[in-house]
C-alpha positions in Angstrom: 17.1 -51.6 -30.8 19.0 -50.9 -27.6 21.8 -51.9 -25.5 22.1 -51.5 -21.6 21.5 -47.5 -22.0 18.7 -45.5 -22.6 20.6 -44.6 -26.1 18.5 -46.4 -29.0 20.5 -47.6 -31.9 19.3 -46.8 -35.5 19.5 -50.2 -37.6 22.5 -51.0 -39.4 22.3 -50.8 -43.6 20.4 -48.5 -46.3 17.8 -51.4 -47.3 15.7 -50.9 -43.9 11.8 -51.6 -44.0 9.8 -50.3 -41.1 7.0 -52.7 -40.2 4.1 -52.2 -37.9 5.1 -51.6 -34.5 3.2 -54.0 -31.6 2.6 -57.7 -31.8 2.3 -60.0 -35.0 -0.6 -61.7 -33.3 -3.3 -60.8 -30.6 -6.5 -62.1 -29.2 -9.2 -60.1 -30.3 -12.7 -60.0 -29.1 -14.2 -59.2 -32.1 -12.7 -57.8 -35.6 -13.0 -54.0 -35.0 -11.3 -54.6 -31.3 -8.2 -52.0 -31.3 -5.1 -53.7 -32.0 -2.7 -53.3 -29.0 -0.3 -50.6 -29.3 3.0 -50.7 -27.7 4.7 -48.0 -25.4 8.2 -47.6 -24.8 8.0 -49.3 -21.6 5.8 -52.1 -23.1 7.0 -55.5 -22.1 5.1 -58.9 -23.4 2.7 -57.0 -25.3 2.9 -59.7 -28.2 3.6 -62.7 -25.6 6.1 -63.7 -23.2 9.2 -64.4 -24.7 10.4 -68.1 -24.1 13.7 -68.1 -25.7 15.3 -69.3 -29.0 16.7 -72.3 -30.7 18.5 -73.0 -33.8 17.4 -74.9 -36.9 19.4 -77.8 -36.9 19.7 -77.6 -40.7 20.3 -73.9 -41.4 21.7 -72.4 -37.7 18.8 -69.6 -38.2 16.9 -68.8 -35.0 13.4 -69.9 -34.1 11.9 -67.7 -31.7 9.4 -69.0 -29.1 6.9 -67.1 -27.2 3.7 -67.5 -25.1 0.5 -65.5 -25.8 -2.1 -66.3 -23.7 -3.2 -70.0 -24.4 -1.0 -70.1 -27.8 2.5 -70.9 -27.9 4.4 -69.3 -31.1 7.5 -70.0 -32.8 8.7 -67.6 -35.3 11.3 -68.6 -38.1 12.8 -65.7 -39.9 14.6 -66.1 -43.2 16.0 -63.9 -45.5 15.9 -64.6 -49.3 18.5 -63.3 -51.1 17.8 -62.5 -54.8 18.5 -60.2 -57.6 16.0 -56.9 -57.7 14.9 -56.5 -53.9 14.9 -58.0 -50.5 12.6 -60.7 -49.2 11.9 -61.7 -45.6 9.7 -64.9 -45.2 8.4 -65.6 -41.8 7.0 -68.5 -40.7 4.6 -68.9 -37.6 3.9 -72.2 -36.1 0.9 -71.8 -33.4 -0.1 -74.2 -30.9 -3.0 -73.8 -28.6 -6.2 -75.3 -26.8 -8.6 -75.9 -29.4 -11.1 -73.9 -27.7 -9.0 -70.8 -28.3 -10.5 -68.3 -30.7 -10.0 -64.9 -31.4 -6.4 -64.9 -32.6 -5.5 -62.6 -35.2 -2.4 -62.0 -37.1 -1.5 -58.3 -38.2 -0.5 -59.3 -42.1 0.3 -55.6 -43.0 -0.5 -51.9 -41.7 0.0 -48.7 -43.8 -1.4 -45.2 -44.9 -2.4 -46.8 -48.2 -3.3 -50.7 -48.4 -4.1 -52.4 -51.7 -5.4 -55.8 -52.1 -4.1 -57.4 -55.0 -5.2 -60.9 -54.4 -7.1 -62.7 -51.6 -3.3 -63.5 -50.4 -1.2 -60.5 -51.6 -1.3 -56.9 -50.4 0.8 -53.7 -51.2 1.5 -51.3 -48.6 2.2 -47.8 -50.2 5.1 -47.9 -52.3 7.0 -49.7 -49.7 6.4 -53.2 -49.9 4.4 -56.1 -50.9 3.2 -58.8 -48.5 2.0 -62.6 -49.1 0.3 -64.8 -46.8 -0.1 -68.5 -46.8 -1.7 -70.5 -43.9 -2.5 -74.1 -43.1 -6.3 -72.9 -43.1 -8.4 -71.0 -45.7 -7.3 -67.1 -45.7 -10.2 -64.8 -44.8 -8.2 -61.3 -44.8 -10.2 -58.4 -42.9 -9.4 -55.0 -43.9 -10.0 -52.1 -41.5 -8.8 -48.8 -40.3 -7.6 -48.1 -37.1 -6.2 -44.6 -36.1 -5.9 -43.5 -39.6 -3.9 -46.6 -40.6 -5.1 -49.5 -42.6 -4.8 -52.9 -41.4 -5.0 -56.2 -42.8 -5.7 -58.8 -40.1 -5.7 -62.3 -40.5 -8.2 -64.7 -38.3 -6.2 -67.6 -37.3 -8.3 -70.6 -36.3 -7.2 -72.8 -33.6 -10.1 -75.5 -34.0 -7.4 -78.0 -34.6 -5.0 -77.0 -32.0 -2.5 -75.7 -34.2 -2.0 -73.6 -37.2 0.7 -72.2 -39.3 1.2 -68.8 -41.1 3.7 -67.8 -43.8 4.3 -64.0 -44.1 6.5 -63.2 -47.4 7.6 -59.5 -47.3 9.0 -57.7 -50.4 10.6 -54.6 -50.9 
């Protein structure tokens, strides 16, 4: 996080979770294509930011960005419950039905354990559950010493949705 200076600010609070750096989605030529890694000056690596709107019922933001042929809307939602924090991220994607190779980076860490087809534990830090509007076919791979869980997102219908539930 930064303001209008060169000073980077730490997050406020004590229950802070470090998620993977870089974009949540990327078009990959093949499942082993390296995931894009941001540099300090990277802009538009995860798509061109197209602004946001507020959900009419909850006043929560819906972030919009364009990634090549895909338009992505992200709706983050904190879930308050006893015993731990949960963040639910819902992504709605629309693209040309000829678009292919879109992948979602569902989890990344030094150690990742697959608990079920749709659930993963990242070290002792957090657990991730993934839901999609399509059958999930997770790809677990290692890139630069980190284990990654990629979810291929089929766009043959011209649209898809992904829900990521993060518990820590």
